[in-house]
Structures are given as C-alpha cells and as structure tokens.
N, C-alpha and C positions, 0 to 999 in steps of 0.2 A: 613244829607241830603246833596245835592252836590248843586250846585250853577247851574242854568239852565236859558236860555234866558225865560224871562217871560212877561208879556203885558210891559212890560218898559223896550224899546231899550237900555235905557241908561244902564241898571244892565248888558246887554251883553257887550256894551263895557267896562266896567269896568272890565272883565277878563284879566287876562294874553292871549294874542293871537298873532298869526303872519298873516303877509301878505300873499295870497294867489292869485292865478289866476281868475279875474272874468273880465267881461267890465269894473268895476268900478277901478282896480287896477292890472296892469300887472307887474309881478315880473319881467320882463327882464327890467323896465323901473328904478325899484327899487334897486341897485346891494347894498344897504345898507338897513340893516333891518328896515320894518316899525314896530310901536308897535300898540299895543291899550292899554293905562294908566289902571294901576289897581293896587289896594292896598287890594284888599279882604285878608281876612284873615281867613281861613276854619281849625274852630276845627278839634283837631283829635277824635274820635269817643269815643263815652264814652258809654260803658256797664252799668255802676252800678245801674243807675237808672230807667233800661228799664224792664220792666219785659220782662219774659224770652219767650214770644210767639212773641213778635216783637223786637226782639234783631238782628234779620238778616236785618231789613227793614230800622235800624236806624242808621242817620248822622246828625249831628251837625254842623252848623254854625254860625261866625259872617261876616255881610260885612260893611268895612268902604270905603267907597267910597273918591274917592280924585279929587281934578278939573282937567278938560282935556286940556293939553295945546298944541297942535298940534305945535307948531312951537320950544317948547322948546325939542322937544321928539322924531321930526321925522329927520331925517337926508336925504333930497334928493333935487336933483339937477332937475327937471323935472316937466312940467305942472302935475304930477302926486297930488304934494302938495294940488294944485286947487283944484282937484277933490275932495282929501281926506275931504278938509275942506266944501265941499258942502254935502259930506257925511255925515259928522257929524251929520251938522245942521238938514238935515233928519232924521239922526237916533234917535237924542234927542228930537223927537216929538212924535211918537208913532210905535207901531209895527206895521209892514207890513201888518198883518194879523191879526188884533185885533178885524177884523169882524166875523170871526170864531171861536174867544174865548168864548167857552160856560160852562154852567154847566151842570154836570153827577148829576142828581136828585136819592136820594135813595127810595127805592120802601115806604118804612113807614114815609116818609115826610126828610126834611134838604137835604143835597147834600153829594156824594163824596168828589170832588172837581171841579175844571174847566181842560177845555181842547179844544187843539186846533181839532175842528173836518172837517176830511177829509168830508165826507158827504154833509156840509153845504157849500164848493164848489163850487159846483152842476156841476162837470166833468164827462160827461158820461166815460173820458180817465181813470177816477180813477177805475171805477167797473171794469174793463179791467187786471187791475194794478195784478201780481200775488203779493200776500201776504209780501213777504219778501223784495220786493221792496216799499211796503207801509209804512212799518217802515222806509226805509230812507226816505221816503215823509216828515211824520210825523216829524221827525229829523229836516230837512231843516224846514220846516214851522215854525216849535216850535223856533229853533233858529237864525230865518233868522233878521240881523239887516243890511243889505245888506253892510255889509262890509266883514266879514267873509264868510257870506251865506247871497247870494244876491238873488232877488224874480228871476231873471233869471236863478239860481240853481233850482228854485223848479218848475220852470218851464221843465226845463233839464227831471227832475224826472217824472212830469205828462206827458211828453211825451214819456215815456220810450221806446214804442214800436219802433218808429221812433229813437229816439236818442243812445240808447244803441249798437247798430250796427255800431254806428261813435267811438266811445271809446271816449267818452265825459269824459271830467272830473267834480268830483264834490265832494264838503265837507262833510266829516261826524265828528259828534261829541257823540261818544260812550256814555253811562250812565256812564261806570265804567271802570275798569282796572282788570285783574285777574290774579295772580304770583305765578310761584312755586319757591322752592327753588334755585333750579341749576337756571334760568334765573333771579329768583329773587336778589339774591347776587350781580351778578353782574350788575341791576338796583339800586340796591340801594349803590353800591360802584360808580357808576356814580353820583347820584345823590349826592352822598357825595362830591365826586371830585369836581361836578358843583358848590355847596358851598363854595367850598374853589376857584375856580378859579373867581366866583362873587368878593369873598373876595378880590381877589388880584386886581380884575380892579377898585377896590372901591366902589362896589353897593353893597345891602344888601341882604346876603347871604340865610336870611329867604324868599326869594322870589321862592327860590328852595322848592318847598313844592307842593304834589299832589294836584288837586281843583277839583277832582274828586273821588270818592271812590277807594280806594286799598285793593282787598281783596290777602292776599300771603299766602299759604297753605304749609309749609314744609312737603313733602313727597317723595321727591327724595334722599334721604340720605342712607335711611336703607338698608342695606345689608342681603343677607340671607347666615350669616356665620355658624347657626346653623339651623339645618333643622330636624326634624322627632324627635322631643322634644315638650313636653309638656311646659317646660321652654323656649321654644326657643323666643317669644316675647320679656319676659325679656331681655333675653340675649344678643338677636339682639340691643334691645333698648339701654344699658349698651354699647353697643359697640360702635352705632353711634352717643352717647354723646361723647364717649370718643374720637372717632375722630374727630367729625365735633363742640366741644363745645365753638370752638373761632369762627365758620362762626354763630352757634346758638345765641351769644352774640351779635355779629353784628348785626343780624335781630332785637332781643331783642330792640336793641339799635335804630334802625329805626323805632321802631313801637313807641318808644316816642321821639325820635327827628323829625321826620317830622309828620304834621298833616295828619288826614282824612285816615290811614294807619291802617290793622286790620292784624296781623299776626296770624294765625294756628297753634299752636303750633306742632313738631313731634309726632307722636301715633294718630295724628285724622282720619287719611282715606287720599285718592289719591283727589286732587285736584278738578277734574271735576266732581267726586261722590259726593263730597263736594257740589258743586257749585250748580248740580242739585237738592241735597235733601234738602240744607239750604240756601244758599248765592244768588240763584237766585229769582229774583222779580216778574219776568212775566212782571207786571205793577209796576214802580214807582206813591207813591204819596208822594209829597217832598211839605210840605205845602200847601198842597191842589190844586198842581199842578200837574195832571195825565197825565204820557208818559210811552210808551212800556219800559221796559228794555233793553239793551243793551249791548255788552261787545266787550273788545277786549283784550285776554291773550298771555304771551309770551311762551304759549304752543301751538300746532299745534293742540292740541286736544280739545281745547277750544269750538271746534264746537259741543262736547259731548251735550252742552246746547240750540241747535237747537232743538231737538227733544222735549223740553217744551215750542219752540213758541219762544223763547229768540233769537236775531239776537246777535251771536256769532262766532267770529273767530280768528286764529291765526295771530299775527304780531311780525317783531322782538321787541327784547329787545328796541334797539334803538327807535323806534316807537313809543311802548308802553310807553316810559319813556316822550317823547314829548305831548302825548295825556294826560299822567295826567298830567303834566306843562301848559295843556290849549289850548296846539298847536290843530286845526281841520285835521281830517286825511285828505288827499286826496288821492282820489282813484278814478279810472275811474268806472263809472256806468254798472255793471255787464249784461251780457246777463243770462237770468233764464232759464234752461231747466226743463221741466213738465216731473215728474217722475209717472206715472199713476200707482197704485198698485189695481191689482183685485183678486178674490177669496179668498182662504184662504190655510195658510198652512197644509201639510200634518201632521200625526200622528209621532209623533218621532221628526221631523226636527226642528231644535233650530235658533234662532234666529242670532248666529254665521254662521250659514249656509247661512241665508239670507242675512247678510252684505258682508260676502265674494262673493256670488253671485252678488249681487248690487255692488260691488267694480269693480269687473271684465265688468259688463256691461258698467259701467261709464268711466273706462278707457278706454276702446275701442271706446267710443263713443267722449271722447275728451272734458272734464269740466275746465279743468285749468282755472281761473279767474273768472268761472261761480258759481254764485248760482245756485242748486238741489233743487226745491219745489215738494217736494211728496205729493200726492193727490190720490182720488177714492174710492170706494166703498171697497177695501181690507183695508183700514186705520183704519176700526173699529176694526179687528181682530188684531191689532195689538197692545200691551200694550204701554206704555209709557217709560217702560225698553227697549223694541225692538226698539222705534224709535228711544232712545239714543243710542242704541248701532250702527243703521245705521251711526246715524248724526255724531259719534265719529268719524267713519274713511272716514271720508270728504278727511282729506290729503292723506289717501292712494289711494282714486280716483280722487284726484287731483282736487277736487272742493274747493270755497273760503267757504261755506255754506253748508249744506244738512238737508233743513230747512222744519220742520212738524209744520204748523200754529195751533195755539191754539183749541181746539175742547172739547168736552164734556172728553173725557178719559184724558186731562192733567188737568182739573177743579178736575176728579176724584182723579189723582197722588197728588195734592197739598194738596186735604186733609189727602192723606193717609201719604204723608209726613209730617203732623202736621201743616201746615199753618193752620190760623183760620177760621172760615166759612166766617169772615166781610170780611176777606182777599179777599177769595175766591170771594164773591159776588162782589164785587169792581173790581176785575178782570174780570170778565163774563162781569159786565154793561158797562166798561169801552170797551172792547174789540168788546161786540157787537155794540155800539152806534157809534163807530169809524170805524165801517165795518173790522175789523180784526180777527173776529171769525168767523168759521167754523162750522155749525150748519147741520150733514149729515142727519137730519131728516127732512131738508126743500130743495127744489130745491135749483142746484147749479146752479151758473151764469157763462158761460163760460169764464176762464181768457185766455189771450194771453202768451204764452211762447216763450221763441226763436226757442226751438226746442222740439220734444218730445219722452220720451221713456216710455214702458211699459211693465210689468213686471206682471205674471199670478202666484202669490204664491203659488199656486196647483205646479208647477214646481219645485222648489227649492227642491236640492236633498241634503241630507248631504256631507258635504267635507270639508275639510282642505287647507291650501295655503303654498307656500313655494317651494322648500328649501329655496329659498334666495328672495325672494320678495313677499310681502300681494296680491299684485294682480294675480298673479300665481296660481289660482285655480285648486285644484283636488276634484273630486269626490271619493268620499272612495269607491266604487265600481273598480276603475280605480288607485287608488292608487299604488299597487303591480307595476302593470306594469311599471306606471310611474317613478316610484321608479329604477326600474331595466333600463329604458331608460336614467334616469338622472346619474347611475353609468356609463354608457354608452359612453355617450355625453361628447364632448371636454368642457374642463372646460367654465362654463359661469353661467349664469343665472338657468339655466338648466341642467348642466353638472357638473362631477367632473373627466371624463377623468381615470376610473378605470379600467384597463387591464380585459377583462371576465373571465380570468385563476384565478383571486385574487377576485372576486364576492362572492365567499362562505368560504373566507378566515377566520379562528376565533383564537382571539387573548385571550387564557389563562391567568389568573393571579390568585393572592391570594387574596382575600377579608377578611378582619377580621380574618384571619387563616382558611378561609373558600375557596374550588375552585370555580372561578366563570369564565365566559366569556361572550367575545364580538365581534359582528360581524359588517360590513358595515351597516346602519341602527337600531343600537341598542340604544335604547333609554338612555341616561343617565343624561338628566333633563326634569322632568314634572312638570310646575309649572301654576296653577290656579294666573294668575297676570293679573292688567291691569283694566285701569277704564272702558274698553271696554266691559267686560264682568262681573268683579265683582259687578257693578251695580245692575245687572239684577238677579233678584230673580231667574226666572225661570231656568235660567241655573245653577244656585250656587247652589240652590236645587236638580236640576237634576243630578249636579256630586254627590250631597250625595246621592243620590237615587241610582244611581251605583254602588257606593261605599259600601252600606250597599247589596244592591243584590250578590255583587262579594263577601264581606264577608261572608254573608249566605251559599253562595256555597262552599266557602271553597278555594277563589283565594288570593291569596297575590303578592304585588308588590316585587318585586327583591331589597334584600336589597340594593345594589350598584346605583340604580335609585335615583338622588335627586331629592326627592317630596316636595312641597309648597305649601302653601296657604295664599297670602296676601290678606285680603279683602280690599275693599276700604273706609269702614267705617266700624264702631262700629256696625251700625247697623244688616250686615250680620252676625256677630258674635251673634248677639242677636237671629236672626232667625233661624241660624243654632242650636245653642244650644236648643230653643224652640222646633223645629223641632226632636230633637235625632238625628240629622243626621250626627251631628260634630265627634261623635264618632267613627262611621265606616268613615269618611274621617282619622281621627288618625291614626286608626287602618290598613289604608291602607301609612299612611306616611306622609298626607296630614294635617300634624299640621298645625296649625295658624303660621307665623312665622313676621308678622309686618302689619302694618298699611302703607300701600306704593307702591309705583312703582314698586319697585322689578326687577325681571326677567326682566319683559318686557324694561328695559330700559339699562339691561346690568349691574343691581347690583345680578346676581344669585349668588355670593360668589365663593367658590374654592368647586371644586367637591375633590372628592378622589382620594389620591396622588396615589394610586394602579390602580386608572380607570383612571385617567389622561396617566400614564405613558404606560397604555396598548391602548391607543389611539395614543398616539405620537411614542413610538418604532414600532407598527405596522401599521402605517401610516390608520388607522382605520377612515372612515366618518362616525363620530357619531353623533347622532341628539338631538335636544332637540325640547320636545311638549307645547307648552304656550297657554297661552287663550290671549293673547297680539294682539297687534296691528301693530308693528313691527317686521320682522326677516330678515334684510338684514345681510349678511354676516359679521362675527365679531362683532356683535350687543351683541347676546343672552351671549356668552361664546366664548374666543376664540379657543374652543378645541372643539366646534360643529358647523361643516361644515355645517351641513342639520338641518335647523329651520324650524319648521312648525306653521301656528298658528292654534287652533283649539278650539270649544266651550270648556267650563268645563267638559263636562262627557266626552268628547271626550280625555282631558287630561288624564282623568282616567282609561280610556280604554285603549289608547295606555302605559301609563305608566303598566297597568296589563301585555298586551301584550309581552311588552318590547322591541318592534322592530314596525318601520312602513313599515316595509317589511312584510305586512301580507293585505289578504285578508281577510276581516271581513264576508263577506258573505259566504265563502268554508274554511275558516280558523278558528280553534279554538284559542280564547284566551289562553286557558289552563286547566289545568285537575282539575274538583272541586274534593271535598272530597270521592266523592263517585264510583270517580276513571271514571267518566263519562267526554268526551269533553264539555266545556261551550262555548257557542260562544257569541258574542258580544249582539244580539235580545236575549239571555235566561237575559241578566243584564241591559238591556235597558228600562228605565220608559217611561211609554206612556203620552202621552198629559194630560191625564184626570188625571193621578198620581200626574203630577208635579202641575196642577193647586190645586188639592185637597190639598196639602201640603202647598203652595203658600196663598190661602185663610186662612189659620188654622196656619200658621207661620208668616207672616207680617201683624203686626200691627201698627197703628199710635204713641200708646206711646213709640214704639220703637224708632223712629224718635226723639220724642219730648224730651225723657231722653237724647239720644245721643248729641244732639246739644244745651241744655241747658248750657252743662256743656265745651261744647267744645272749649272755651277760657280761660276755667281756667286753662289750661295748666295739668302737671304731675309734679309729684315732683322735676323732674331732669331739667325739665324747670324754673320752679319756683326758681330753689336755683340760677341762672344763674344770678349773679350782672353785671349791665352796669353804663358807666358814663351817668350823666345830660347833659352837651355838647350838643349843637345841630351842633356844627362843628367836625368832628371826628377825633380822635388823631390818627394818622398812626404809626403803629409800623414797622421800615422797616426790621426787623429781621422776620415776619411774613410769612410763607408759604402758609396762607390761603387768606388775606386779604392783598391788597399791593394796595398801590396809582398809578392807572394807566397816562399816560405819555398824555392823548391825549390832553389834553391842557395846555403843556408847550410852553411857548416863546407867548401863545396868547395875541392878541393883540385886540382892538375894529374895526380894518378894516379887511372886508373878504380878505383872501388870495388868490380869482380867481381860474378857472381851471388852472388845473394844464397838464402839457403836458406832453408825453410819447415819449421820441425819444430814438432811439438804446437801446430797451430793449431787456434782455434776455428771453426766455420761463423756467419758473420755473420747471412747471410742463405741460405736457400733455396729456390729458386724453381723455377716449371714455365716451359712453355715461353713462345715469343715476348712475353718481359717487353723491352721497346722502351727507347730513350733519352728516351724521355719516363716511363717509369715509373725510371729511373735519376737523368736529369741534372734539375737544378732548373728548373723552368719554369713559365709561367703567373701566379697570384698567390700570394703568400707568406700563408699560412693562419696567423690570429690566434694558435692556439695552439703554433704549432709552434718549433723550436730557433732559425730563424732570426729567427722575431717577438719572440722573448724575448732575442735579442741586440741586435735593432734597438732597442726599448724601452731596454733599460740605456742604451742610449747614447742617449736622449730624441728617438729617430725616433717622431712620431707615426704612429697605424695608419693615417691617411689618406695618408702620407708613404711607406708602405713600398713603391708602384711595385711592380715583379716583377720573378722571380728572373730572367729574364733582363737587365734594366737594371744588373743587378748582379753581373755576370759578373767585371766587373772586381776584387771584391774575395771573396777565397779564403777568407775567414773567412765569410759568408755563405753560400755555396757549397758548402762542406763540411758545413755543416747545413741545407742544402737538398735536397744528394745522400740519395734515395732516399725523398725526402718527399713522392711522388706518393699523394694519398687514396685512390687505389682499388689502391695495391699490395697483390700478392696473396703473402703470405712463408709457406709450408708450416710454420714453427716456431710459427706464432700459430693454428693449429687452425680454419683457415675464417674468423678474425677480420681483415675486411680493413681496411688502413690503413698507413699510413707506422711499423709498431712491428716490434720486434722480441725474442726471448728472449735476455736475456743468461747464458748457459748455465751458468757456475759458480755463480752467485746464483739463479737461477730469476726474474729479475724481469724484468717486461716494461718495457721501454724505448722509447723513439723510437731509431732507428737509428744517427742520430748519438753521442746520449747514450752509447748500449751500446760502439758504437765507440771511444769515447773512454775508457771504464772497461778496455776491452780494451786500450787505448793504453797506458793511464797503468800498467798493471800488466806492461808488456815482454810481451804477449802478440799474436802475429801470427793474424791471421784470413783467411779465405778464402769464396768464395760459392759454393753449387750451384746451378747452372742449367740448364734446358731447352734446346729446340733455338729459334733465330733468335735467342740472346741479344744484346742491345744494336741490332735494327732498329729503324727509323728515320731521324730526320734526325742529321745524321755533329757532333754535340757532343762538344766535347773534354772538357767537364765531367763525362761521362758516364765517362772515364776518369781526369780529374784529381781529382776527389770522391771515388772509391772508395779513389785512392793515398793523399788525405790524411787518409782516415777509418782506415787501418792496412791496406788490404787489399793484402794479398801474390799472391793467385794466383785464377781463375775458373777453373771445371771445369764446362762444359757439353754439352750433346750437338752442339752447331753455335753459331757466330758468323757476324754477321752481320760483311760485310769492312771495314767504315772502322770500325769498333767493337774489332773485335780487332786492329786495326793502331794505333789510339788507344790500348789497354792496354800494348801492347808500347811505344809511347813515351813512356809513364808507368809504365815498370817494371815492370810488375805483368804475370804468367807466365799467359798463355791457356793451357788445356789440354782438351783434346777427351775424354770416356768414348768407347770404342772402338765400334762400329758395332752397333746391338742394345740397348745399355748404356747405364743412366743412373744416378741416386741412386736411385731406388725398385725397378727391376730388381735392383741389388745391397744392395737391404735399408738405405740409407745414411738414417740419418733427421734429420741435421746436427745432432746431439747429439752427436758423436762428436769425436777430436782427429785431425787430420789432418798427415799428415809425406808431402812430397812429396820422393822420393828423385834429386833433379837434381844433377849434378857441379857442383862449388865451382869447378871449371877450365874455362875458356869453352873451351878448346883440345877438350875432350872431350864437348862439347855439339854435335849437328849437326839442322841443319832439319828437321822433322817428326818427331825420334826419339822413341821409345817411351819413358816411363818410370812405376816403380813407384808409387803411393798408400797408405801404410798406415794403418791407425785405431788409436786405442788401445783397441779391443775386438779385434781381432784380424785384420779384413779386408784383405784387400790386392786392389788392381785395376791395371789397366796403363790410361795414360793417352797419348796424342798432344800433346806439345807444338808449341803452333800459331806458333811461331817460324818464320816460313816462307821467310824467306832468307836471307843470310849477314849482310847489312846489320842484319836485327834483332838478331844476337846480338852483334852488335857494339855496338846501342843498349842492349841487355841488360847488355853488361858494364859500360858506362859509367853505369848507373841511369837510363837514358834518353835520347830523343831530343837534347834542347836542352843537357844538359851533355855532351853526345857531340861536339855541333857547336860549343860554347863552348872546348873542348880543342884541338879543331882548330883553330880561326880565332885564338885567342891562341898558337898556335906559327907562324903567318905572319910 
C-alpha cells in the first residue's frame, strides 16, 4: 500500500514533498527549495505471503514520523516563512475536508472502507463535471493539506467550467507510476545517481526511494531476430538475454535496492496490456481508505488504461522520477472534449478501423493538452478491449487522455480478467457512492464539456493509416489510388517522388535459391504487434480466422515477407491455442516470436539480405504493414519507406496479397488451390463468427493462470545474480550502464536562470519533428558516432544492440541524439540524414560532432523548429540528449505536451514563435547567432511571458516562454527537476 493523505493532515506533511505555487506559497519568493519534513520508510512490495488473487493490489508500508522543525529545514529570507509556520499550525489540527470523510457500507453488513464523498459537498457544479475531472477533484480533496494541495486548488477544480479556459494550475498526486524497460533503465540510473549525489552532499542516500507503487515491465528489449519458426520465442529470448544481461541485472538490482518497486521480468508481456489485465486497480483500498486508481507512465501509451476507467497518461521519465519521490505533479487544469458515440459498427468493421477514424477526427478538431471523454448510446456496443484500443492511441490524436468512465462493461471485464467478485463489488459500490459510475440503464444527467464531437459508429469504414503518420487515414476502397498519389507526390508525409515511368519497376532477385521479385509497394514486413491491438481478442482471433480461411482455400504468404506475431501477454497465446487458430497463423508464417513490443518500436530485426539488397539497389519503396500505433519514417525498419497501420486481420490480408498496391474490392488477393481468384471478402470473418470464437476461447482462468506466476520470472531471469548494496557500483567500462554527469559539481545553492547569448543554430527543422527523429531509437547505424564509440571500446558490430537497450549509457545516447537517418535539417539544403553544418567553419558534420565542436569552444546552441515539435513517444532522452549536446533553447511554432515538459525538466528553454510567425516568415536561415533576452533573476520571469530574441544580423522578434507553471520556473532555477528534488530531499 502506498502512503496517501488520510484524515490526519500531519501524515501528509510527513512525506517528501516540494513547494508549489498557491496563494500560501509563492515559488518566486522562495528561490531556495522549501521542504516538507519526512522520514517515511516504505517497504518493498512483498508477494510471498499474499494469495495470488490479491497480489496485484498489495503494497506494504511502515511509517516513522519525525519532529517538524521549520526553522532548521527551510532556508528562506522572505515573509513566506511566517506564512508557512501559520500553515503548518493549521495543518496539524485536522483535514480540511474531514466533514465528508464517510464509511462505505457492505451490503451484508460491515464496511468496505472510508472515502471522501463528493456528493456530501452538496455542490451542484460537481454534478456537471466530466467524470475525468471528478478524479482530479477527489485526489485534490483527499490530499488537501493547505500546503501541497490547498482548498483554493479544490475550488478551482469544482469551478472547472469557468477556470479551465483560464489555464489555471493545479497539483495532482497520481496513485502509482508505470515504467517499461527502455524508459525504466534511465529512470533507475537516475535514481541510483541521485543516491550518489545525496551521499556526496552529506545527506541520507536512502531518502531516494519511491513513495508510491512503481511497476516496471520489461517488454521493449525483445527483437524479431528469428521469425517463421516454432522455436522463435526461445531463440529470440536467448538473444535478448545475451544482449541485455547487464541491463536486466541492473533492473533486478533496482527491484531489491529500491523500496516499493515491482519489476515484471522479460517474456511476460507488453506493459500496457499487463497494466490493463493485471496491474490496474480501478479503485485502491489502502488500509481501509478508498480512492480511484490513477497512474502516470514513462510511455506515452500509458493512456491505454483510460479504457478501464483509470485516469492515466504519459509523462517524461524525469517527471515520473519526481512523482516517485513524492513531488506533486503541477498541471494545467485541462479542457475536456466530449466525444459522443452513437449507433453500432457494421459487420466486418474492426476496433482498429474505429480508432484510426477517431484519431483522424480528433487530430482535425485539435485536442493537444486536453482530456477526451467518451459517452453516448454507442458505448454499450463497445467492448472494454475496443475502448482500450481507442484510449491507447491518445498520443496519436494528441490528447492527454482518452477516457472511458467505468460502467457495467468495465465490471464484466474485471471479472473476465480474474479480479475477484469481492474486489469488483467494492469497485462498483465505491464508484456509485461517489458519482463516478455510469449506468446507461438510468437517465443520464447532462455533463458540461469544453467542446463536443460526435461519431455514428455505423459510418466507420475499413481503413489503414500511412504511409508515414498515424493520423493519415486511408479507407481500403481508396487505398490503391492513394498509393499511386503517394508515389507521384513530392517527398513528404504523403509522397515519395517516384517518376511515373518507374512506378511499375520490378526488382528480381534470388531468395533461398528460388526466383523472387518485388515492386514499389511490395510488403516485406507484416507484423501483428503492439499493445494497441494485441490486447483485443476480437481482432487477434479475427486474424486467426483470416489465416484459417486463407489456408483452407490454398493461399500462402510469400516466403520473403517477414511475418511475426508478438502477443501482449501469455493470455493471447492461451486463447489462440484453445481456439485452434494458432495453427493456421503458423501456417502463414505468423509464429509467435516473443512477448513484447517488437516491430512497433523498431525492433523488427533484420530482413533477409537478398530482399534488402533488392530494395537498396533498385531504390524500391518497400512497405511494412503492422498492427501498431506508430509508423513514422525510419521507425519500423530503415528499408521500409512506406509503413501502414492496420488491424491484425488486415495485416494477414496484406501479407497474403504481398503488396499495398491493391484494391481489395476489385482485385483478388491470390489464386486458390482450385485455380479460382480469392478476394478479401472470401476470407474475411463476420462479426458473429468472431464473437462466437471469443465467447468460447477467452476464459477467466487463462488470466488467473497467467498472472499468478507473472513475478516468478523464467530460468534465465532467475539465474541473474545481483549485489545487495543500496548504492550502485558503477563500472566505467560498461557500455550499457554509465553514471551520468547531471549532478557533477552540484552544490546546495541553485544556479539560477542561464542566459543564452550569441548562440549558434545547431539544427533548423520544419514541422512534425518527432521524438523518433530526436531521441536515439532503433538500430545503431554502422557509420554513426555511437557505432564509432562502441567499436573503440571493443564492441563488435553484431553486439551493437539497439539504442533503446543502451538508454542507461549517456555517452552512447548523446551520440545517438538526432541520429535518425530520415531527419531533414534545413541547414543541409535538402540532404537527408543525421548531419548539420558547423556554422563557423562551414563543415558538414554529424550532429553530435558539430555539437561537441560548439561545446568545446564554449558556445551555446539553439534549435529552430516548426509545429508539433517533439510529437510521438514520451522519450526523456529527446530532452536529455540535446541537453548533453549543449542545446540551451528550442524555438518552435508549437510543442507536444510531454516533450515540452521534458525540456523544462532538463533545463532547456522552450519558446514559441508568435501566431502566424515561424523561422521562414521571419527570414531566419539558421546561420545567425541568437540572443534570448530572458531575465537572469527568476523572480522577474513569469509563466508564459514574452521575451525578445535578437540576432547578430539585426533581426528582432518576440517569443512566448513556455514555462507554463510556477513549479516549472522553480525547476529552471535549479537547473532541472532532478537537482531541484535532490536539494529538497537533502534538507529533510
């Protein structure tokens, strides 16, 4: 169980905490960190004595309060001290909302526990609040101590209809944190490094411990090295452990060295599916205190849990680390888009078709920084898995959350996935009592939303998205025409600039001694992958039915198509085997290759050498079709320029067709064993067929059996030996785990705002630069700075592994930042690739080498960018890397939410051009030197204020500084969020 505010406000004070903006405490006045004294000790989760049915809910703790001494622990030279003393006096007496703290009775007598009752406030404004905002309200009330969370904050949330348009700031304390290994390794590295920093400052290093439950699922390391083999799972896992043994041992050390941290071993499943099926509580019962589950995760698709009625979204790794250490999240109270669903989906239309349609609609509407809440009569026809599919792709449509309030469908899913009847009864009783449950059998009270959208589900058509962005939806009936348009169009999101005379070019080659050929649009990778779809039995079993029907008719996927199936949990394997459909998927080459993200994150492995040679030697625009959520250029595989997102059944269909250049309505997929043409309609299952197989094959016992043993690991994991020390022994020769330089020469005094004077432009970008372009991801290219670094240290090319697997080594990650082979930098005048111009010398260098040249000469750098800078996955290295390269500021038309927050967290200044302006309209080429006229005194900087930027050639323009909250200004003053936290905790 994790410590939360209870009826005693004193226990809230006794947790590690930071100062935050409120009417009681101004961060501008408090330039040295304030503290909230604590010596809470939270024990590591222990599963040994807990029955399997309850393991997912259990967290144990012991608290040991210490005396409060403000004068000895807060360094302040302003009237803030007096106000704080008065605040503590009032806090020590009683909880501000003790009057609504009430018992929740059990139907048969006794009580489930106690809770803070929203209806007991008797405020009619609450009845109109979106359900997602009610979760924020309950959290604020429960954690209200008039210090971290004030009564004024509660009032802001209650008055959401009036306050949300004003971009007001509120604190939020999530119930737990979710990590995957790619983002989890650097998080644990940072925690270990912070312990060292605390030690060097003469403080207690054991203060660096998670204060909320932290679940880390290892799912991002497995690659599709072996495919189309019955032995693929074992072979790929062996290679996974060979490559990642050091990382895995480090994570295993973290699970023992840090308290309250659970590590789910490799081979268990995809983090978001495990979260949905097992980790999600929906309602916590912590020693009799009931409250809604909420979670922040270091993966942007943490939003998948929103489909279960749990408020969750992605944050940067840096922000997640602060949350683990008891810091309240400071967030802007979001607007909420009400998305009404009506009608029912037509026969044969999948949840993937629906989510791609919703993604396109919401992208067009504009929902960045907002919650989206789904409601309406159409909800009754959507399974929980369908809802989770839609919630999963919140990052693709730009929302913070895509939220589905809890209803009867949610409760049915909880029972299906093995949650006990008693637990489900408690969840329903609590949510009903607190007006957080939707019962569509009862009259619905109208809720107020910031804006409204509506979709009749009957209008959803079969579709895919691509070739380079998730929101570029194409209906199947228009796909062939759209493909030819892409070939014709100039290079861009919807163009490849292939001359018309080359459209039908054929590349002939020999594959395993047999003649083979590919053309533009030929499918060379077909992957059933990703949490978006593998958690949904209807589309997974639908893919199996397509494979069965195709096999029965004599169709066969071409052998040079790299096919793979990577389930999100062991449950999928169980129901595919029970249904008998795995046999037919195997027949078409879709053997199970492992339990993890694989192709969706670029871990697609190598394609056959002869296929790769045919693509490169003939400049073929080859295609990948995957059931993923991201298809940005260069992500899936370096040789697939066209990448399409599709439902698992369509992945099988396109693999059978062998090309995306097909009109499924009029053109056959292939020729059957009877010599007749076979069309898509001949192998496509009906909705009823799929429902029958789901009903008979997906059973509660499968979930129970899978998750009872999830923490037991596997023989390879269990053999890993780790030290028992709580301080990590860094190996200077390690190329996987390296002590980062973030806290080098750190003192207790904040450095204050840094100036940016006569900075050079390191990179000049256009629109939609994603974290895939910025952050090191995928394979390490053989001629890259990272490759050179590894070779110099005796690492063979075959052992390079991926950037993701080496995120615990800052030296490699700094070299891999901006190393994407598809990056377009305007300084390079049309030349595509990870290079830039070193302005003083005119040399064309790798981005890292140019950055180091600037850094060695003591010169600052900035980045110019267009709209949607930093969209995509929530990768902290997309901020850490530029910081290590010496970037001091990014000036863009707009930022993706998480990435902007990450930049602030690493001390980089985010600035936005004024509306209607950008680098091009202002005549900026990137060859100028830039000075940002930001005050050097933090008290003179305000969130969202305007600043002037001047150049050495006489240009001057105004930008908005995107420090959005007072807390972010405090982070900037301290040089980033982690130094801020260390200085806070060291004083306690």
